[in-house]
N, C-alpha and C positions, 0 to 999 in steps of 0.2 A: 456366296453367292447363293450356288446350288439350293442352300438350306431356305432363303429364303424364298425363291422358287417356287420352292415346295410345301412350304408355310402358307406363303398367299395362295394358292391353288388349294388347299386346302381348305382353308376357311372360307375361301369361296364355294367351293363343295359342301360343306357343311351349312350356311348359310341358305343355298337354296332346297337341302332339302328339308329344313325346317318349313321357308314358306309354302314348299308344294304342299308341306301335311296340312296345312291351316289354309290353305289357300282358297277352300270350297268351305268350307264354314264361317258359319256366324257365331258370336257370344252375347248374350241377351243377360243381361242384369236382374234379379229380381229380388226385392227386399222382403223377409221372413220376421216374424214376430212368433217365439214359443212363449208361452206363460208358465211359468213354474211354481210350485206349492209344497214347501216341504223334499226337493230337489226332483219332485215328479214334473213330469210334461201334462199341461192341463189341457192347453190350447194351441194350437196351431194355425195362424193367418198370414196369408200373403197379402201384404200390402199393397205393391205395386208392382206390374211388369214392364221394364222400359224395351219398348221395341218400338219404332218409330214408323215401321214399313210391315207391320202386323195389323190383320183385321180382328175383328171381335171373335170370331169363333179361333184362331190360332191365339188369341191373347188367353182364352180359356183353357185350349192345350195346355199351354208354357204356364200357367197358372197351375193346372194339375199336377204337372211334372215337380213344378216347384214344391207344392204341399208334399209331394211324395219323396221328393230328397232331402228337405225337411225334417220326417217322419223317422227317416234312416238315419238323421243325425241328431234326432232328438236327445239320446242318451252319448253324444261325444263327451268328452270328459272337459273339451273348451268351451263349451256351450251351456254345461249345466250350472243353474246358479239354486242357491237354498230359496227364497221366493222372491218373484217378480217377472218382468218382461227382459228376455236376451233377444236382441235385435241382429239378424246375422244378413249378409249378403250371398246370395248363392249367384253362380255365373254357370248357365247352361249353355253347352257348346253344341250345335248342330248342325249339319248340311245345309245346304241353301235347296236340295232336292228334297228333304225331310220336312223342311219348314212350308215348301209349296205344297207339299201332299200333304199338308195339315190344314192349307188354303181351299183344296179341293172337296176334303172331307168336312162333312157337314154334323 
């Protein structure tokens, strides 16, 4: 019986720690394509930024951030192909305060 109470208390505490860490953050999905020719990236293009509550300025900044993340991942072994187009989904996690700061920044 005391072990069950201890495990229950531990599980409740662990779940609150996880929620608190992500409570103030937003996750924004982006679709990016990377064109390869002979295993070398030729072009990186951000196709879509999924953010219903963002204005155009925020989407522009998120698109630039997605492009930078794709640039970093362009030589990752799971993304490289011999020839063609690789489509990847990038998730950008940022706090609500940072997103509001992008709105105020022109």
